[in-house]
N, C-alpha and C positions, 0 to 999 in steps of 0.2 A: 615589255616582254620579260618574263621572269626567267633568268638564267638559273635554273635550279638544278642542282646536282651537276656541277660543272665537270666533275671527273667523268661523268657519263658521256661527255662529249669527246672523249679521247679516242685516239686511234693508235694502233701498234705497228711497229716496223720491225721486220726481221733484222737482227744485228748486222747482217752482212750488207744491208741496204743503206746507202747514205744519200737518199734522195727523197723527194716528196712522196707522201702516201696518197694524197689527193691534190689535184691542181685543176680547178674548174674556172673557166672564164667565159662569161656570157658574150663578151666582146669578140672572142674568137669563134663563137658559135659552137662551143663544146656540147656534145650530147649529154643531157642531164643524167643519163644512165651511169656515167662514170662515178656519180656520187654514191651509188649503191642500190638499195632496195627502195622502191617507191611505196609509200604507205598512205592510201587515201581512205578516210573513214567518214561516212556521212553521219550516221547516228551510231551510238555505242554498239560495238560488235558487228557493224555492217560495213565491210570493207569492199572497195571497188577495185577491179582489175585494171580499168582504163580511165583516162581523163574524161570528164563530162563538162558541160557548159557551166555547171554549178560548183564543180570541185575539180581543180586541176593544178598541175605544176608543169610549166612549159616555157620554152624560150620565147621571149616577147620583148616589148619595150616598156619602160616606165612612162609615167605621164609626161615626162620631158623629152621622150624620144630616144633615151639611152638604152642599148641592149641590156636585158636583164632576165634572170630566171624569175618568172612570175608565179607566185603562190596565191591562188584564189580559192576562197571558201565562202559560200553563201551563208547567210544568217542561219543559225541552228545546226550547222554542220560542225564537226569536231576537229578533223585532222587532215593536214596536207603536209607530208614530210618525206624526206629522203633519209634512210638509215644507212650510214656509211661504216665500212670496215667492221662488220659484225664479227664478234668473237675473235678479234685480232689483238686485243689489248694485252700487254704484258706488265707484270709487277716490276717495280723498281726501275722504271723507265721515265724519261721526260719527253713529253709530247707538246708540240706547238700547233695551235689552231688559229687561223685567221679568216675573217670574212668581212665583206663589205656589203652594206644593205641600206635600204630606205623603207619607210613605212607609209602605207596609205592610211586607212582608218586605224585609230589608236583605241585599244580597248584595255582598260585597267586590269582586267582579270586574265589577260593573255598569258599563257604559260610559255615562256621562252625568255624572255627577259621580260619584265613587266613593262609594257609600253605605255607611254604617257611618261612613265619614269622607268628607266632601265636600272635593274637591281642585280647585284651579285650577292647571293645569299648562301649561308651555310646551314645545313640541316644535319645534326649529329646522328639521327636515326630516323626510321620511318615515322615514328610517332612523336618526334621532337619538334619544337617550334623552330621555324626558319628564322635565322638572325641575319639581318642585312649587314654586309661588309662594305658596300659601296653602292652609290646610286647616282643617276644623272637624268635630268629632264631632257626629253627628246622632242623633236618636231617632226611633223609629217613632211613628205617630199624633200627630205634632206638626207644626203648620203653620209653614213657613218662607217667607221672602220673599228673592228674589234680584234684584239689579239689575246689569246689565252695560253698560258704556259702551265702545264700540269705535270707534276711529278707523282707517279703512282706508287705510293708506299703507305705504311701505317706506322708513324705518320708520314704523309707526303706534304706537298705544298702546291699553292696556286698563285700565279701572278697575272695581272690584268693590264692590258694596254688599251687605251681609248683614243682614237684618231692619232695614232702614232706616238703617244706619250704614255709612259708607264704611270700607273695610278697608285696613289697612296690610299690604303684601306682604312677603315674606321679605327683599327688598332694603332694607326700611326706608322705602320710598316707597309712596304710594298709587297710583302709576301705573307700569305695566310698559311699557317701550319695546320694541317688537318689530315684525317685518315681518308685518302683518296683512292683506295683500292678496295672496292666492295666485292671483288671476285669476278665481276663481269661489267664492262662499261664500253659503250659504243657512242660514236657521234651521231646526232640527228640534226637535220636542218629542216625547218619548215614552220608552219603555224599550227599551234595546238591550243585548244580551249578558246575562251572568249567568244562563245557561241552567240552572245547577245547581238552581235553586229556582223555584217559582212566584212571579210578580211581580204585585203589586197596588199601584198608586200613583195619587195623586189630584192633579189640577191645578185650581185655583180661578180663577185669572186669568192671562192672557197678554197682554202689551202690548208693542208694538214701535213706536218712533217716532224723531223727530229732535230732540226736546228732553227734558230731564229731567221736565218736567211730563207728557209723554206716558205715562210709566210709573209715576207716583207711587203709584197704587193698588196695582198688582201688586207693585211693589218695596218696598212698605211705607214710603214716604218721607214721607207726610203732605203738608203744603203745601210743604215744601222738604227737600232731603237734609240729613243730619246728618253732617258730616265728622268724621274722627277728629282728635285733638289734634295728631297728627304729620302732618297733611295737607300734601302737597307737590304741587300740581297741575301744576307745570311742571319736572320733574326734568331734569337734563342727560343726554342720551342717552349710554349706555355699552354696552360689550360685556362684560357681567358674567360670561359663561361662553363657552366655545368654541361657535361656531355661533349665538350670540345674534343677530348681525346678518346671518344668512343667511336662509333660508326661514322659514316659521313655521307653527305649529300651536299653538293655545292650548287650550283646553279646550272641548269642545263636547258636546253631548248632555245633555239634562236629563231626569232620570227623572221625572218630573213635570217633565219634563226638557226640555232644550232644547239646542240646539247640535249641529250636525253636518252634514257633507255625506256623500253616499253614497260 
């Protein structure tokens, strides 16, 4: 799943609120509608108002019998997503996003994080090449936890947690400096692209908030995050590659997924 345009996954909280923006748990039987707007698209520009047997997002169980939000999309269909916190993002804020998921079929061209291999990528502008900042090989029928921390500024920054541990990016730092406020950015969760195969993926928890504690369950952080040995929380801003200090797109869309703007 290709997390592309990470900042697009963001959510915004009014300054007076000091609580989670989104807290979804399949184990609790939460109604998926708390995630926001459902977006089901069979073929390009053909959107469905309701679940069908070939395209749906519903409370279900994964192949091992664990309660999960099941994203199902038959071969040749395009999109099964929830669009959260639309138009609520604010500039110069820090947002925390956590989710726990597993994958059924793996399709290399899946846009959400690229599955088969999970990638965090940076795209400086709409016509710029995506540059991988981090990647991880994934397996099907295995539960993973992701945590994203995004500061919305120009430049802002992004940090990544995988299975409860803060990750070191390709630059050698745990923080990517980038322009993370394109003017509008919202979180999306679901399966997008990878039409060559049927997609079945499962999400167990989704949490979005304004502190690390808001996402500790979904991100697998326990009582506190586990930084890497090479953690460097305040790196010096640099332009590591051409276009790095221009526009931005990081990785967005989560197959069990998250992140993306339409």
